[in-house]
N, C-alpha and C positions, 0 to 999 in steps of 0.2 A: 504494500500500500504506500508506495513512495510518490506516486503521481496521480493525476486525475485519471489516467488510463487504468484499465483493469490489470491487477497483478498477475504475474505468471504462475504463482504458487497455487496450491489447492488446499481445501479444507474438507476432508472426507468425514462424513458422519455415518454411523451405522443406523439402519432403520429397523423397526420391529418387523416381524413377519407380516406379509401382505394381508393375511386373513385375520389379523389381530387389530381391531379398532380400539381396544381398551388400553393397550400398553403405549407408553410414550417414552421415547429415547431422549437422552439429555447429554449435552457435551458442553464443557466450558473451554474457552480458548483465549489466550492473551497474546497480543502483538506487543513487542517491546517498544521502547521509546522510538517515535518516528515523526516524520514531518510530511505533510500533504500540501500540494498546491491545487487550489480549486477556485475557479472563476477569478483568476488573477490575484488571489490572496494566499498567503502562506499560513498554515496552521501547524502548530507544534503540539505534540502529545508527549510531554516529558515523562509521564508515568505509564505510557502505553495505552492501548485500547483493549478493553475486555468485552468478550461476547459470550453469551449463553445461547445455546441452540436447542430447541425442543421440536421434535418431529413425531407426528402421529398420523396413521392412516385414518381418514374419515370414512372412506369406502375402500373397496378392493383396488380401485384405480385412482383415488383422489387422496393426495397427501397434503397435510398442513405442516408448515415449518414456521415457527416463531423465533425470530432473531432478536435478542435483547442486547443492546449496545450500551456501554457505560465508559466514559472517558473524561479526563480533565484536559481541556484544550487551552492553548495560549495562542493569541494572535494580536497583531498591532491594531490599535484603533484606526478606523478609516479616516478620521479627521486630524487627530493629534499625534498619532503613532506611538502612544504609550501602550505597553503590553497589558492586555486584558486577559484574565483567566475566567473561563466559563466551563461549566460541567454540561456535557451532553449525555442524555440518558433517555432511552425509549425502547419500546417493543414494536417490531414490524412483522407483519404476518404475510407469508407467501403461500399461495396455493398452487399445487402442481397436479396435472393429470398424467397418468402413466401412459407412455407411448411404447409400443413394442420396439425392442432393440434391433429387430430385424428390419424395421422401417417399411414393412409391407402392409400398411394400413388398408384394410378392406373398406368397401362402401359402408358396411355395417359400423365399423369403427369410426369412420368419418362422421356419420350422423351423431354418434356418441360424443365425439370431440367438439362438435358445434355447440353442444350444451355448455361447454366450458370456455366461453369466449374470454373471460377475464382471468383465466388460469394459464400458467406457463406449462408447455409440454416438457416432459423430462424423460430422458432415456436412461433406464437402469437395467440391470440384468433381469431375467424373467422373475426371479424371486424378490426383486426390489430390496436388496440388502444394503446398498451403500449409495450415497449421493454426495456430490461435490457442491458445497454451498458457498464457496469463496466469492463467486460473482455477486451473490445476494448480500453477503456480509459487506463487501466493498460498496455496493449500491446503498445499503442501509447507512453506512458511515457518511457517505456524501449527502444523503438525503437529510441528515441531521445537522450538517454544518450550516451556520448562518450565512446569508448572502452578504451581510454587512455587519461588521463588528464595531460597536461604539463603546467607549469607556463609560459614558453616561448619555442619556437621551438628548440633553441640550449641550453637548460638547461643542465648543466654539472653534476648535481646530487650531491651525497654525496660521500666522500672518504670511500671506503670499510674498511679501517683500523681504522681511527680515527673518522669518521663520520662528518668531517667538510664539510660545504656547499661549494663546489668548484666554485660556481657562485660568491662567495665573495673573491676568491683568492686561490692560491695553498696552500697545506698543507706541513708540513715538513716530511711526511712519505717517506721512501725509498720504491720505488715500484719495488723491485727486486724479488718478489715472482714469481716462475716459476714452472710449472708442472714438477715433478721429471722425468716423462717419456720423457720430451722434453729437459732436461738438457744437453744431449749429443749434441744437435744441437747448443748450445751456442758458441762453438769454431769452428763450421763448416764454411769453406770458400766457399761461394756460387759463387765466381768469377772464379773458376777453370774450 
C-alpha cells in the first residue's frame, strides 16, 4: 500500500465450507508503518494500518466479507501545512457471488448472476476455500481517507506573500495586488 495504485501483494483468507451459512471466519492483519499518496496529498501511518476481516456464506453462492479498518493517520493541513493527526476507523461490507473457476457460465447461471447486479463476481476453487481480499482492503483504506485535511475548520492558512501562518496573527504585507484586467474597476462608483 505504498501508492494510490493497487499493491502487488495478496491477503488470503480462509472461508468456511460453502454449505455452512452459520460459521464465520475471522482474520486480523496489520500493515507496518507506511505512507500513501492519494489525490495529490501525502498520508503517513506511523503506527501502521490494522484490519479485521470477517467472511460468511449467506447462501451457497453468495459471500459476505466485512473489512474493519483502524489506523492513526498524519497529514499536512491543506491550508497551513501543520501536521494533523486523525484516526480513521470503519467497517465496509463487500458482497460476492461465486462464479465457476472454469469460466463456462451457462445460460442458467447467467440468469442467476443478473440477480446480483450490485455484487462482485469472485472466482474461487469449487469448494470456495480461500479468497484474496487485498484489493478490497486497499479500496477500503482509500475510501476512508479525507479529501481535504484541515487542522481546524476556520484555518486561515499561510500568507501568499511572506508565508506567515495567519492563525498566529496578521502579517505586515500590503495586500494590494490586483489583477491588471480589473484595475479599471478600482475607481468605479457602484452607487450610481
